[in-house]
C-alpha positions in Angstrom: 47.8 115.9 74.4 47.1 116.4 78.0 49.0 113.6 80.6 47.1 111.3 82.3 47.9 113.0 85.5 47.0 116.0 84.5 43.8 114.9 83.1 43.1 112.8 86.9 43.2 115.5 88.3 40.8 117.9 85.8 38.6 115.1 87.0 39.0 114.9 90.3 37.8 118.7 90.4 34.2 117.2 88.8 31.9 117.7 91.7 30.4 114.0 90.5 33.6 112.3 90.5 35.5 114.2 93.6 34.6 110.6 95.6 36.5 108.6 92.7 39.9 107.0 93.4 42.9 107.9 91.2 43.5 104.8 90.4 39.8 104.7 89.0 39.6 107.6 87.6 43.7 106.5 85.4 41.2 103.9 84.0 38.5 106.4 83.1 40.6 108.0 81.5 42.4 104.6 79.4 38.5 103.6 78.3 38.1 106.9 77.0 39.4 108.9 74.0 41.1 112.6 73.7 39.2 114.3 71.3 39.6 118.2 69.7 37.4 120.2 67.7 37.3 122.9 66.2 35.3 126.3 66.8 32.2 126.4 65.5 32.7 121.8 64.9 29.1 120.3 65.3 30.4 117.5 67.8 26.7 115.8 68.0 24.4 116.2 65.2 20.6 116.4 65.9 18.7 113.4 64.7 21.6 111.1 64.6 22.1 108.6 66.4 24.8 109.2 69.5 26.3 106.5 72.5 28.9 109.1 73.8 29.3 110.5 77.1 31.9 113.8 77.1 33.9 115.8 79.2 35.4 119.0 78.7 39.2 119.3 79.5 39.3 123.1 77.7 37.1 125.5 75.6 33.1 125.1 75.5 30.0 123.9 73.9 27.0 124.7 73.2 24.0 122.5 73.1 21.3 124.2 70.7 17.6 122.8 69.5 17.2 124.5 66.3 19.3 128.3 66.9 18.1 128.4 70.8 20.9 127.7 73.2 19.9 125.4 75.6 23.4 125.2 77.5 27.1 125.9 77.2 29.2 123.4 79.1 32.7 124.3 80.6 36.0 122.6 81.8 34.7 120.3 83.8 31.8 119.9 82.6 30.3 116.7 81.1 27.0 116.0 78.9 26.1 113.3 76.7 25.3 111.5 80.0 22.0 109.9 79.0 23.2 109.2 75.4 26.2 106.6 76.9 23.7 105.0 79.3 20.9 104.5 76.6 21.7 105.2 72.8 19.5 106.8 70.5 18.7 109.3 68.7 19.6 112.6 70.0 17.0 115.6 69.7 19.8 118.6 70.4 22.9 119.1 68.5 26.2 120.2 70.5 28.8 122.6 68.5 32.0 123.5 70.1 31.8 127.7 70.7 35.5 127.6 70.5 38.4 125.2 70.2 37.6 122.6 72.5 39.1 119.5 73.8 37.6 116.9 75.0 37.1 113.1 76.7 35.0 110.9 74.8 33.2 107.5 75.9 31.1 105.0 74.3 28.5 103.5 76.3 30.4 100.0 75.8 33.2 101.4 77.3 31.3 103.5 80.3 29.6 100.6 81.0 32.5 98.2 81.1 34.5 101.1 82.9 31.1 101.3 85.7 31.4 97.2 85.7 35.1 97.4 87.4 34.8 100.6 89.6 31.2 100.9 90.7 32.3 104.9 92.1 32.4 105.7 88.5 29.0 104.6 87.8 27.6 106.8 91.4 29.3 109.6 89.6 27.8 109.7 86.9 24.3 109.1 88.9 25.2 112.0 90.7 25.9 113.9 88.3 22.6 113.0 86.4 20.5 114.2 89.6 22.3 117.3 90.0 21.3 117.7 86.7 17.7 116.6 86.9 17.4 119.2 89.9 18.7 122.0 88.4 16.2 121.8 85.8 13.3 121.1 88.1 14.6 123.5 90.5 13.7 121.3 93.8 15.5 118.5 95.6 12.7 116.4 97.1 
């Protein structure tokens, strides 16, 4: 288990959180759960309800649609933002490619922490917009 300060430093190196205060990031960490997954362990199963945001601290995960790899998520990257903001049935599966440690935050906790720290809400939006721009390959 990593120390809170170490986790704060990791989060500060995520572009979505670079403008967020250390105090707000500490609150974010306390509201989340550190989870560990073994290589090839399924984290999110296609067709199930998901309500969590994940931030990779160590390791790597693959996001798949059936057997097609859509993307890989590395340390200091997040996934599941849409599920945390709008819980529902997921159309993809997420599997640990190697031993992985992540911060996991449920929808309820995320909304609570965003109401306390608008800078975290701004960071989550910033991260989503960046991902959409990459997918869309243009900036509006």
